[in-house]
C-alpha positions as CSV (number, residue, x, y, z in Angstrom):
1,M,14.8,-19.2,10.9
2,S,12.0,-18.7,13.2
3,F,10.2,-15.7,12.9
4,C,7.4,-13.3,14.9
5,V,5.2,-10.7,12.8
6,V,4.1,-7.8,14.9
7,G,1.3,-5.9,12.9
8,P,-2.3,-5.5,12.1
9,A,-4.1,-8.1,10.3
10,Y,-7.5,-9.7,9.7
11,P,-10.4,-8.8,10.7
12,F,-9.0,-5.3,10.5
13,R,-8.8,-4.2,6.3
14,G,-6.5,-2.7,4.4
15,G,-3.0,-2.8,2.6
16,I,-0.9,-3.1,5.9
17,A,-3.0,-6.1,7.2
18,H,-3.1,-7.9,3.7
19,H,0.8,-7.3,3.8
20,T,1.4,-9.0,7.1
21,T,-0.9,-12.2,6.1
22,L,1.0,-12.5,2.9
23,L,4.2,-11.6,4.7
24,C,3.7,-14.9,7.2
25,R,2.3,-17.2,4.7
26,H,5.9,-16.8,2.4
27,L,7.7,-16.9,5.6
28,A,6.1,-20.1,6.6
29,E,7.8,-21.7,3.2
30,R,11.5,-20.8,5.2
31,G,10.7,-21.3,8.7
32,E,8.4,-21.5,11.9
33,V,6.4,-18.2,11.8
34,S,4.3,-16.8,14.7
35,A,2.1,-13.5,15.0
36,A,0.9,-10.9,17.3
37,V,-1.6,-8.8,16.0
38,F,-3.8,-6.0,17.0
39,K,-7.3,-6.6,18.5
40,R,-7.6,-2.3,18.4
41,L,-6.2,-0.8,16.0
42,Y,-7.4,3.0,15.8
43,P,-9.3,4.7,18.3
44,W,-12.5,5.9,16.7
45,F,-11.6,9.6,16.9
46,L,-8.5,9.2,14.8
47,F,-10.2,6.8,12.0
48,P,-11.9,9.0,9.2
49,G,-14.0,5.9,7.7
50,R,-16.9,4.1,8.5
51,S,-15.2,0.9,9.9
52,Q,-11.7,-0.6,10.1
53,L,-13.2,-4.2,9.6
54,D,-12.6,-6.0,6.4
55,P,-16.2,-6.6,5.0
56,S,-15.1,-9.1,2.8
57,I,-16.9,-12.4,2.4
58,H,-13.7,-14.3,1.2
59,A,-11.2,-12.8,3.9
60,F,-7.7,-13.3,3.9
61,G,-6.7,-14.5,7.6
62,I,-4.0,-16.1,9.4
63,N,-3.2,-18.0,12.4
64,S,-2.5,-15.4,15.0
65,L,-2.9,-14.1,18.3
66,P,-4.8,-10.9,18.6
67,M,-3.4,-9.0,21.8
68,I,-2.4,-5.4,21.0
69,D,-4.7,-2.6,22.1
70,S,-3.2,0.5,20.7
71,L,-4.8,2.2,23.7
72,D,-4.0,0.1,26.2
73,P,-0.1,0.2,27.7
74,R,-0.9,-3.2,29.5
75,T,-1.4,-5.1,26.4
76,W,1.6,-3.5,24.9
77,V,3.7,-4.7,28.1
78,D,2.2,-8.1,27.8
79,T,2.9,-8.5,23.9
80,G,6.4,-7.7,24.4
81,R,6.9,-10.5,27.0
82,F,5.2,-12.8,24.8
83,V,7.3,-11.8,21.9
84,R,10.4,-11.9,23.9
85,D,9.6,-15.0,25.4
86,L,9.1,-16.9,21.9
87,A,12.8,-16.0,21.0
88,A,12.5,-16.0,17.5
89,D,15.3,-15.6,15.3
90,I,14.0,-12.6,13.8
91,V,10.8,-10.3,15.0
92,L,9.4,-8.4,12.1
93,I,7.3,-5.2,13.1
94,Q,4.9,-3.3,10.6
95,W,5.6,0.1,10.5
96,W,3.6,3.0,8.9
97,Q,2.2,5.5,11.3
98,P,3.7,7.4,13.9
99,F,0.7,7.0,16.2
100,F,1.9,3.7,16.9
101,G,5.2,4.7,18.2
102,P,4.9,4.5,22.0
103,C,3.0,1.1,21.5
104,L,5.6,-0.4,19.1
105,A,8.6,0.9,21.1
106,S,7.5,-1.0,24.3
107,I,7.0,-4.3,22.1
108,A,10.3,-3.5,20.3
109,S,12.3,-3.1,23.5
110,R,11.3,-6.3,25.0
111,A,11.7,-8.3,21.8
112,K,15.2,-7.2,21.2
113,D,16.5,-8.7,24.1
114,R,16.2,-12.0,22.4
115,S,15.6,-11.5,19.1
116,K,16.4,-9.6,16.2
117,V,14.1,-7.0,15.4
118,V,13.9,-5.9,11.9
119,F,11.2,-2.6,11.0
120,I,9.3,-3.2,7.5
121,C,8.7,0.3,6.8
122,H,6.0,1.2,4.5
123,N,5.9,4.8,5.3
124,V,8.7,5.9,7.6
125,L,7.0,9.2,8.1
126,P,3.3,9.8,7.3
127,H,1.8,11.4,4.0
128,E,-0.1,14.2,5.8
129,R,1.7,16.5,8.5
130,M,1.4,15.3,12.1
131,P,2.4,16.4,15.6
132,F,5.6,15.0,16.7
133,A,5.7,12.7,13.8
134,R,9.5,12.2,13.5
135,S,9.6,11.8,17.3
136,L,6.9,9.4,18.1
137,A,8.7,7.6,14.7
138,M,12.3,7.7,16.3
139,R,10.6,6.2,20.1
140,A,9.9,2.9,18.2
141,L,12.5,2.8,15.3
142,R,15.5,3.3,17.6
143,H,15.0,-0.1,18.9
144,G,15.5,-1.9,15.5
145,H,18.4,-3.8,14.8
146,A,17.8,-3.7,11.0
147,F,15.4,-2.1,8.6
148,I,13.6,-2.6,5.1
149,V,11.9,-0.1,3.2
150,H,10.3,0.3,-0.4
151,S,11.3,3.0,-1.6
152,G,14.3,5.6,-2.0
153,Q,12.2,8.2,-0.1
154,D,11.9,5.9,2.5
155,M,15.4,5.2,2.7
156,R,16.2,9.2,2.9
157,D,13.5,9.5,5.7
158,L,14.8,6.8,7.7
159,K,18.4,8.3,7.2
160,S,17.3,11.7,8.1
161,L,16.1,10.1,11.4
162,M,19.0,7.9,12.0
163,P,22.2,9.1,10.3
164,D,24.3,6.8,12.1
165,L,22.6,3.6,10.6
166,P,25.3,1.6,9.2
167,P,24.3,0.2,5.4
168,H,24.2,-3.4,6.4
169,A,21.2,-2.4,8.7
170,I,19.3,-1.1,5.5
171,R,17.6,-2.9,2.7
172,Q,15.7,-1.1,0.4
173,T,13.3,-3.8,-1.9
174,V,10.3,-3.1,-4.3
175,H,6.9,-3.3,-2.7
176,P,5.7,-7.0,-3.5
177,Q,2.6,-7.8,-5.4
178,Y,-0.7,-8.4,-3.4
179,E,-1.3,-12.0,-4.5
180,V,-4.3,-12.0,-2.1
181,F,-7.1,-10.7,-4.4
182,P,-8.5,-13.6,-6.7
183,K,-7.5,-13.8,-10.3
184,T,-10.2,-15.7,-11.8
185,G,-9.2,-14.4,-15.7
186,M,-12.7,-12.1,-15.4
187,T,-13.1,-10.8,-19.3
188,K,-13.4,-7.0,-19.6
189,E,-16.4,-7.4,-20.9
190,E,-17.7,-9.5,-18.3
191,A,-16.5,-7.1,-15.6
192,R,-18.0,-4.0,-17.4
193,R,-21.3,-5.8,-17.7
194,R,-21.4,-6.2,-14.1
195,L,-20.6,-2.7,-13.2
196,G,-22.7,-1.3,-15.7
197,V,-20.2,0.5,-17.7
198,E,-18.8,0.8,-21.0
199,G,-16.2,2.9,-23.5
200,R,-13.0,3.2,-22.5
201,I,-12.4,3.5,-18.7
202,V,-9.7,5.1,-16.3
203,L,-9.5,3.6,-12.6
204,F,-8.6,5.5,-9.5
205,F,-9.0,2.6,-7.1
206,G,-8.6,2.9,-3.2
207,L,-9.0,5.6,-0.6
208,V,-9.4,9.0,-1.5
209,R,-7.2,11.1,0.6
210,K,-5.7,14.5,-0.4
211,Y,-2.2,13.5,-1.0
212,K,-3.6,11.2,-3.7
213,G,-4.4,13.9,-5.9
214,L,-7.9,13.0,-7.1
215,T,-8.7,16.7,-7.5
216,D,-5.8,16.7,-10.1
217,L,-7.3,13.7,-12.2
218,V,-11.0,15.2,-12.3
219,D,-9.4,18.6,-13.4
220,A,-7.8,16.6,-16.2
221,M,-10.9,14.9,-17.5
222,P,-12.8,17.9,-19.3
223,L,-9.0,18.3,-21.1
224,V,-9.0,14.5,-22.6
225,K,-9.4,14.4,-26.5
226,T,-10.1,10.9,-26.4
227,P,-14.0,10.4,-26.8
228,D,-15.9,8.2,-24.6
229,V,-13.5,8.0,-21.7
230,T,-15.3,7.8,-18.2
231,C,-13.0,7.6,-14.8
232,I,-14.5,5.6,-12.1
233,V,-13.2,6.4,-8.7
234,A,-13.5,3.2,-6.3
235,G,-13.0,3.6,-2.7
236,E,-14.2,5.2,0.8
237,F,-13.7,8.9,1.0
238,Y,-11.2,10.0,3.9
239,D,-11.8,13.5,2.1
240,R,-15.4,15.7,2.2
241,K,-17.2,13.8,-0.8
242,A,-19.2,16.6,-1.0
243,D,-16.2,18.7,-2.4
244,Y,-15.4,16.3,-5.2
245,V,-19.3,16.0,-6.1
246,A,-19.3,19.7,-6.6
247,Q,-16.2,19.6,-8.7
248,V,-17.6,17.1,-10.7
249,E,-20.8,19.1,-11.3
250,R,-19.0,22.3,-11.7
251,L,-16.9,21.2,-14.5
252,G,-20.0,19.5,-16.3
253,L,-18.5,16.0,-15.8
254,V,-21.6,14.2,-14.2
255,G,-22.1,10.8,-15.9
256,R,-18.0,11.0,-17.0
257,V,-16.7,10.7,-13.5
258,R,-18.2,8.1,-11.4
259,L,-17.6,8.2,-7.8
260,I,-18.3,4.8,-6.0
261,D,-17.7,5.9,-2.1
262,R,-16.9,2.6,-0.4
263,Y,-14.3,0.0,0.6
264,V,-14.2,-2.1,-1.9
265,P,-14.2,-6.3,-0.4
266,N,-11.9,-8.6,-1.7
267,E,-14.0,-10.2,-3.9
268,E,-14.9,-7.6,-6.0
269,V,-11.6,-6.0,-6.5
270,E,-11.0,-8.0,-9.5
271,Q,-13.9,-6.7,-11.6
272,Y,-12.9,-2.9,-11.1
273,F,-9.3,-3.8,-12.4
274,A,-10.8,-6.2,-15.5
275,A,-12.9,-3.4,-16.3
276,A,-10.5,-0.5,-16.7
277,D,-8.1,0.0,-19.6
278,V,-5.5,1.9,-17.4
279,V,-5.3,2.6,-13.6
280,A,-4.6,6.7,-12.5
281,L,-2.2,7.3,-9.7
282,P,-2.1,11.1,-9.6
283,Y,-0.4,11.3,-6.3
284,R,0.9,14.7,-5.1
285,S,3.3,12.7,-2.7
286,A,4.1,9.4,-2.4
287,T,6.6,7.0,-1.0
288,Q,5.5,3.7,-2.6
289,S,1.9,2.7,-3.8
290,G,-0.1,-0.8,-3.0
291,I,-2.6,0.2,-5.5
292,A,0.0,0.0,-8.4
293,Q,0.7,-3.5,-7.4
294,I,-2.8,-4.3,-7.5
295,A,-2.8,-2.9,-10.9
296,F,0.0,-5.0,-12.0
297,R,-1.3,-8.1,-10.3
298,F,-4.3,-7.7,-12.7
299,E,-1.6,-6.7,-15.6
300,R,-3.5,-3.2,-15.9
301,P,-0.8,-0.4,-17.3
302,V,-0.7,2.9,-15.0
303,I,-0.7,6.7,-15.5
304,A,1.2,8.1,-12.3
305,T,3.2,11.0,-11.1
306,S,6.7,11.0,-10.7
307,V,6.8,11.2,-6.8
308,G,8.2,9.4,-4.0
309,G,9.0,5.7,-5.4
310,L,6.6,5.5,-7.9
311,P,9.2,6.0,-10.7
312,E,11.2,3.1,-9.0
313,S,8.1,0.6,-9.7
314,I,6.9,1.9,-12.9
315,D,8.9,1.7,-16.1
316,D,8.0,4.9,-18.0
317,G,7.4,4.2,-21.5
318,R,7.1,0.5,-20.6
319,T,4.7,-0.6,-18.3
320,G,3.0,3.0,-17.3
321,I,3.0,6.8,-18.4
322,L,5.0,9.3,-15.6
323,V,3.7,13.1,-15.5
324,P,4.8,15.8,-13.4
325,P,2.3,16.1,-9.9
326,G,-0.4,18.5,-9.7
327,D,-0.7,18.8,-13.8
328,P,-4.1,17.9,-14.9
329,N,-2.9,19.1,-18.4
330,A,0.1,16.6,-18.1
331,L,-2.4,13.9,-17.0
332,A,-5.0,14.6,-20.0
333,R,-2.1,14.6,-22.4
334,A,-1.1,11.0,-20.9
335,I,-4.4,9.5,-21.0
336,D,-5.0,10.8,-24.9
337,R,-1.6,9.1,-25.7
338,Y,-2.5,6.0,-24.0
339,F,-5.7,5.7,-26.1
340,E,-4.4,7.1,-29.3
341,E,-1.1,4.9,-29.7
342,G,-2.9,1.7,-28.3
343,L,-0.7,1.2,-25.4
344,E,-2.5,-1.3,-23.6
345,S,-1.4,-4.7,-25.2
346,G,2.5,-3.8,-25.1
347,Y,2.6,-2.5,-21.7
348,S,0.3,-5.2,-20.6
349,S,2.9,-7.6,-21.9
350,A,5.6,-5.9,-20.2
351,I,4.0,-6.0,-16.9
352,R,4.0,-10.0,-17.6
353,E,7.8,-9.8,-18.1
354,D,8.3,-8.2,-14.9
355,A,6.4,-10.2,-12.5
356,Q,9.3,-11.7,-11.0
357,R,10.9,-8.5,-10.1
358,F,7.9,-7.5,-7.5
359,S,8.3,-11.3,-6.1
360,W,7.8,-12.0,-2.5
361,D,11.0,-13.9,-2.8
362,R,12.7,-10.5,-2.9
363,V,11.2,-9.4,0.2
364,I,12.1,-12.7,2.0
365,E,15.3,-13.0,0.8
366,A,16.1,-9.3,2.1
367,I,14.9,-10.4,5.5
368,Q,17.1,-13.5,5.5
369,T,20.0,-11.5,4.5
370,L,19.8,-9.0,7.3
371,G,19.4,-11.7,9.7
372,D,22.6,-13.1,8.7
373,S,24.2,-9.7,8.6
374,I,22.9,-8.9,12.1
375,R,24.3,-12.1,13.6
376,A,27.6,-11.6,11.9
């Protein structure tokens, strides 16, 4: 088969860009791959962070053509024609945000003339409320021949938007691991020395946004009975950092909750996970989580809420602990149980045993199966 991938990639940062890179690398093992990527992603007035660009020294790039400007319809038409003229067997379009609905609709409407269009849906609908989200999503997704989702929640959302989709046009696969981050075997002791931390460490990693429930984790910390537990929050704040600082100070947690407000470059990711005893995902809503897969990449168990697709990837009592969302008391009890019962070693072993379950082979096989069923 031949493939064309449409989505964000380096020099843009973040999980979708990393996913595009890994997708292209694994597809290249099965056939010829082209990539049409963004040259401008979010306009500045819609981006809450400091920079959209990846500051990593060791960036993960691919051979691609930066041609899509999210604000310039002329580039949508040109990209659509380019992808159409490639006439790849399958065109794979990354879908995660309705803002890109008109742009990706323009590309997909042209690509489908000569190729089978498959949308990879990271979030069928956005985490936060957004005007016209459903109509913008439908504008693009209606041009797809088939769809891949990574959670049951996204499957339900997709079927609510497109109730007439035939079963053979949808495949649900687990979110694959992010293999792009270097894994050098750094010890916990070395990682903690670099970060200047000690004791028992709970890690909250990634962009800080309301739906991720960091306020619940901070509220849980005074309730934790296990001594010498520190929570490290490593990621850029898309919410008002001052609100979290005030919460930490109000609860007397200065020193026990460490806020590191910056995007963590690729070469520093390992040290945060190597330093941690457990990773916290206190989400109030979710479809699936790339952070969970980074944790599993570094064999770190997780304490997470039972929302969206998280229970589908986290084996409660084996690779992590699941608790109800919005419940700081339950989070605190789970943290205490984790340390009191010494669960790290057994859970980490189970994560290693499950590595094949989160292999990219599952995603690639789903893509090929969809391609075969569409042609049939």
